[in-house]
N, C-alpha and C positions, 0 to 999 in steps of 0.2 A: 504494500500500500504506500502510495507516494504522498509526501507532504506538500501542501500547496504553498504558493508564495505568500510573503507577508503582505497584509492588507491594512492600510491606514484608514480605518473606518470606525466610527462610533458604533454603527450597527453591528459590525463584526465583533468589536470588543464586548458587546453585550451578549453575543451568542455563546452557547455551550457546544457540546459535541453534536456533530452532524452526521446523519446517515448510519449505514450498517458498518460497524467496526470503527466509527469515528471516535476521536480522542479529544478530550477537553484540552484546549490550548491555554498556556499561561499568559496572563496579561503582563507585558513587559514594556514600560515606557510608552503606553498608548497603542501598542500593536498586539496582534494575536495571531498565532499560528494554529490553523485548523486542519486536521487530517482530511485527505480527500474522501469524498463520500461514496464514489462509485464502488462497485463490487471488486473482488480480487483480480478479475480479468477484464476490468473496465467495462463491465456489462452496462448497456444503455437500453432501457426498456421503453416501449411505447407502441404506437399504432402499427399493426401488421400491414395495413394498407400502405403506409408510408415507409415501410422497411427498406425496400429496394432503393427508393429515392434517398433515404438517409445514408445508406451504405455508399451510394455514389457521391453524395455531398461530403461525407466524411473523408472519402478518398481524395476528393478535389481540394478540400481544406487542409488535409494532412493532420487531422485532429487526433486520430488513433482510438476512436471509440469502438467498442465491440457491440455493434447494433444488433439487438436481439428480437425486436418486435414483441410478440406475445399479446398485444392488445392495448387499446387506449386506457382501459380500466387499470391495467398493470402500471402503465406510465403515470397515470394520475395518482395511484397509490404511492409510487416512488417519490412523488412531489409532496405527498401529504403524510398519512400515517403508516405507510408501508403496504406491501402486497405480499401476502403469505407465499413462501416458496420462491420468491423472486428478489425482494429488496426490503430494507428497513425504512423507517420513517425518515423523510428528508434526504434520502440517498441520492436523489437527482435534483438539480436546479432547473433542468429543461426536460420536456417530454413531448415528442411528436404525438399528436392525437388527431383522430378522424372525427372527433366531436368536440364540443366546447366543454369547459370545466363544469362539473356539477355544482350547483349553488347550494348553500351560500359559499361565496368566494372567501378564501382565507386571506389574512393580511399579507400583502406583498405579491399576490398572484396576479398574473397578466395573461389574458387570452390573446395570442398573437396569430392572426390569420395569415397563412402563407399562400393559399391557392383555393380553388373551388373544385368540386367533384360532384358526380352523379352517383347515387346509390342505384344501381341498375338491377332489374330483373332480367337475367340472362337466360336465353334458351338456345338450343342448337339451331344453326343456320337453316337446317332442313325443316324446322317447325314452321307451319304456315301462319302461326300466331304472330301478329305484329304490334298489337295494342292490348293493354289490360287495364281494367278500371281499378281504382284503389280498393273498391269493395271486393272485387274478385281476387285481388292480390292478398287482401286480408283473409279471405276464405281459404285460399290455397295454402297459406302457411300457419294460420292460427286457429286454435280451437275456441279461444275466448278473446274478448276484446280487452282494452286497457283497464276496464272496470271489472275484469274477471267474470264477465257475463258470457255465456255460451253463444257462439255465432251460428245462427240457423244456416244449414246447408254447407257448413265448413268441412274441411278435411276430406272431401270426396274426390279431389283431383287425382288422376292416375299417373301424373307425372312423378318422376323421381326427384325429390326436393332436397336441396342442399342449403345449409345456412352456416354463418359464422357462429362462433361460440359466445358465451355470455360475458366474456371479458372484452369483447370486441366493441369498439366505438361504432362500427358499422351496424352491429346488431342493435345497439342502443338507438341509433338514428332510425333504422328501419322500423323498429317497434314503435317508436314515438310518432313517426310520420304516418305510418299505416294504421296505427291505433290497435296494435296487437298486444295480447297478454301471454297466455300459454301457447306454446307451439303445438302443432298437430303431432300425434304419434307418428313415428316413422320418418320424420324429417331428419336428415343425416347431418350431424355436426362436423364441420371442418375446422379444426383448430391448429394454430401454429404450434409445431412441435409434435403433433400426433396426426399427421395427414393420412388420408386413406391410401391403401396400397397402390392404387392406380397412379397416384401422384408421386410415389417414391420409386417407381419402376424406371428403367432406363429411358422409356418413352415419355415419362412424366416430366414435371416441371420443377422438381424440388432439389435437383443436384446442387451441391455447394452452398455457399453462404446466403444465396438469395431465395432459399426455400421460404414459401409463404402460403398461408391459407388463401389469400386473395388470388394468387396465381393458380392455386389448385382448383378453386371454383371455376376459374376461367377454363382450365384444362378439362374438367369434368363436363361442363356444359358444351364444350366444343367437340367432345368425343362420344357423348351419349345423346342420341337423337330424342330421348324421352325425358331429358333433364330440364330442371329449372333451378336457378340458384341466385341469391342476391349477393352483390359485392360492389366494391367501388369500381370506378371506370377503368382502372388499370387492369382489371380482369378481362378486358376485351381482347380477343385474339381471333385469328382465322379459325372458322368453324363455329363460332357463336355470334349472337347478336343481342343487342339491348332492346327491350320492348319500350314502346311509348307507353306512358301512363296517363290515363284520362285524355288520350289523344294528343298529349304534349310530348314531343320527342326530347331525349336527353342531349340536345344539340348544345354547342358552345354558347350560342346566344341565349338559349332558354335557361341554361345553368347560370350564366352571368346575371340574369334577372334576379337571382337570389339576393344580390346586394342592392339592386336598383328598383325592382318591380316584383316583389315576392309573390303578389297575388297571381301573376301570370307566368311565374317561373315553372320549370320542370318540377313536379310535385315532390320528388325525392332528391332535390339539389341540396348541397350542404357545403359548409366551409371546412377547410383543413387547417390544422394549427401546429405551431411550435410553441407550446405553452411553457410558462416559466414561473418560478417562485423566486422573487428577489430577496427573500429572507433566508433561503438556503444557500450555503456556500457553493459557488460554481466551481467544479473541478477544472483543472488546466485544460483538459480535452473539451469540456463543454464550452469553456471560454473561447477556445480557438474556433469552434464551429459557429458559435453565436456571433463572434466578431466578423467572421467570414460571410455569414448569411446576411447580416445587416451592414456590411461594409464592402470590401473589395469583391466578394463573390456573389453579390446580390443578383446580378443579371444571370450569372452562370447557374446559381441555385434555381432560379425561376425556369431556366432552360431545362435543367434536369427534371424538374417537376412536370413540365409540359411533355418532355420526351417520355416520361413514365405514364402518360395518358391523362394527367390532370389538367386543369384549366386555369390559366392566369386570370387574375381578378379583372383586368381590363386590357384593352388593346394597346395601351401605351407602355406596358411592360414594367419590369423591375419592382414587383411586389407592391403595387399601388392598391392596397387592400383596405384602406381606411385607417382609422386610428389617428393619434396625435400627429405623427409624422407621415401619414398616408403610406406607411410601409407595412401596415397590418398590426403593428404592436399596440396592444390594448384595444383592438377593434371588436373583440368579443365581449362576453358577459362579464369577465373579470378585467377591470381596467384601472 
């Protein structure tokens, strides 16, 4: 575990141990040394949807993070009170997330929008279905609604259904927007770290460090003519297609309306985040990637996100996603 640089800050002086394995630093002449909060192998948790993009960004910035994915819920836990089996309280100061922070916001938290995305209902390209209503999407995946009331006519679809796990910000977004409660029996969970065998085969998508549940759902819907699965836009690939929802296509223009004209936006549009806690000590590696994202690497980071299949906030480029500096920082619920 690596000790961080000395920080001249009254806020730091007031802080005690940070993160998993953190040590209390001694106050000496107004300075304080705080042990790095990341895990023993520099594990960095957060959105699986953003995993490949953060791996690419980490490489470009030369930060040295060990990007793990595992889900937005895990990343949020690492910023807050910890996430069992992954990290301790305050272990990270940054967390890539595919949903906003859950309220109430804690002191020092900032929701930083970095791009936009469509949560898509993917089907095989051979499927003749091109549009689905929100009501039918709800019936396809959920036995009960958000109030835990049984949905008449639900769970009768003969399609093979795939979903992200309960730690996923994509699942949180999908349930919230569709109004779902309990999933139908037989819906297959695709979780980062425990992918179905089809995705771990030689022909699958999970070889190497870029293994992800998002890519797996893309692969499953592209290779199974009877499949339907929800995932972020980066699951799009040859062999699958994203359905329109309520006759609104998940086009770039319709997703960008999420920021400017939400009533007419694609119904499952969402923002993507690099959320932060300014009260947690930022590790050296987190500091490098943060300074790169909001400094010299801003345009390159946006290009990485777009290359991965996400949508820039507007046509003028370089993270103009709102907030105080119009770079997305503080543009979400925690500001």
